[in-house]
Steps between C-alpha positions, in 0.01 A plus 500: 500500500633840417251662736676719754280620794744779583509634145273756340150610606330236283678207682467669835123513456489142429695419813261725703201322360587134513595261782878513552696300259191375306544682174597318181579709200374395153661640184795685656707465183245662277598832333364729220535333160421807300798675341344801353623854601822333642295338774751206505761743644288546820522255788151361564531236775181295533353739256408733779268268694573236770249209470462186699313337793515467870272470807320730729440342838520166328268600205642469147503824297641609169669846493642739254687812605609764249857634522507882437882487468462324155385751240286654787300178525349550144294204370661332191413187322687249718404694822128452423541145394681406824200642690255321280683170565472549876117535446490188291678315779282642769176396317643137464598481873210696634679778691479877531698735278645804669661778278721776636494786249771765459494586124563784253257345249549315173849478362507723184799319345275181468166666391285229327685212660441645854139586418435144384657349802311750721172391348584151580543606861149652499364174358654294773372737757147470353523122485632489871210710620271287731759214487772627724505831713706781336661762711699817380726715713607831350828636635602733217352610172202308346370696207337469173410156396673355804218661717263252342701219682385594848144552350515140397613374835278434811685712753741793464733670754718807459795640673374841631802723418651383165224286346333649193197363312353651197373435140550863410742709695341778710646766265344332196155527641268775350492814717742339756859511604667328774503778744117517479442135539747224502284216368798257516545493876427213731246718692312580183496148370376363831254765602365637178568244226443200724752273324741465792412296809772614734794739517800543722875467526673222303506293823134566574390415152701166502349427845145574373552250203631234728190531720271493199666186349448321830116570495394420154492176301800409284275430196137445403498127587723413791427716805759474767433831657352359813684522840448389840263712696639593845209730588179396688251399248208607744680832589241770567568832329396741763379845386512383135187709428712816563690405185194483279616838332867415470464148376875471452529481877208254507674264255828507699302429824337189373792362323741237645755685706359825365673441167366722219687565173314802341529543118475831325504676837516854393246462205128527542519489880124472525537129376740275687651201333765259639575168641439363853530152643235300667596168664814523286310542176573807284170702431462781267306787660296778343332756725332834484672765723380840618793598718877445507674555833876568510747407773407821688124425498423765232226405253459551127133466423313378186140463402342145526477480119640296210743695300649449147855437639379290795309268263798466270711414793267247622444342161868429433541355848208270464614386163839418651342305790273303273792408254697363783214346708541740789165517696342860522358675797314823476410745777213712377412855609375694205200725425527584133713637222736798484307787326734725312510605134847350458408156659185468296697445182623164637273415785272253327769307329734480805225378726392256222857356490509462873159334502612258226818421696306399803232311308758327285735393775453127595716508813343502847334840572386626831354846573456676834277805516651722762305816446269621233418302179280704292362467142678362205839595643436238767403252245834553312702443825494117489128464610317167529331571162847534336605162630642553839503154669455643855381841607514614858388832651574675827201596706521869431507449123248661261408311182260641246422758232602803704501675834168441680437868569549591132270205391226622725531858366466362141206274581310747720564831330241699697528338838590696810819454693341252749360289228828505317688384806250225559513373136873519496527284803265246346686503175826441684357195677311354205737570211851615623587295798724197474225287651270597211778394255569184690130401499515532113822291469716793395698477806606153645568611856507798721819502699663706773802694371726344759421145362582601133839318487345175638206506246739579206742212588215263518334623176827478291582161647155372398534659145854346460376236246272730315458417129293710267467505116426776270329496171730376221643788311840640387483796742278775614497837327428740793 
């Protein structure tokens, strides 16, 4: 092996990611074969990318790490073919692919050859989608066509200081220049674009990837992501109802040993997505959120509505979970849809895509209504009618068309205040209470918040052998 863990940044990142001494390099002798524009006079060791395999906490992974010291990491023909070869091996062996990007773009000296090989890489990524997990970490430049690579992967991380991700550079955007809005930064890509799951220092990014790899399946057929549960299966979650607004806290509370790996943490904060463990089993969680508390107890507030970005975030996450047979849990607390001129352009389609994702998913699906569940927004959030296998509700939940007071005003337009109060109370009991929904079979059980963990563990254990077919078709079109 020519790999040197003490060498350049590309090899250093591999050493920081993998278990000590586990990396085996593939293709170390490969160099550029093009000779145009005197390229043969330039030294291109490994053609600017280190490729191979190793383990993370005993889990086999395939990795590539671009070397910015070789032609600034530019992608040439052999460079792209090396990465494509790693993808081919990963699919055969059923192991994740982790790419570490630090690249100046496509190699101009190789032009059509580089483009052809780069297209081959796109193809391998497309074929690997839903077969093995794909993770990208961006430590330097990732621009132009290379920005499609993280778009094709399942999870993306960025180094906060030096990472740059863009299709068009900030200065190339109409009516923009970099001092106005730097669209290439980790903050923009994680908070506004929503392509990036996590940011941090190089060490923090590598640590996040290691944690993620240990929580998700290696491929779409062999799930070894379970681990022994050392937490009490019947542990009561005291005061869990206080986390109904910040469901990120609720998810961490019910999870084994409070483990919660949140994805796309800075994007569409009103919708939480991430992985928890219940009795050692990895569960994908999707939850509405109306408040986010920071370490000092300060809260950022959101309306209890579905948003375009929130639905997109949830849709991608549900599709990943379904592809890799990860059960899905939802915590529902939603009253309607965001009502702005900007959101209206995409609202119907984004909600439709999320609705389709929930309905199309054949994995075990459990819903807990932790607050309000109104109208078709509630229906779209993994309701019984969409195919949820088990639906629980907390005693204070409200399930129905709308707030009972508003319903009374609509039904009794000319009534006085006393009558409206009486009718609102009656409407709440007859149409909006969890007991009313349970009597109709839309809720399977009304549970105390403190018992949520216990019920969820029991439900997912019962659903472990679930099998469900769908109509025979090539694929849906939503």
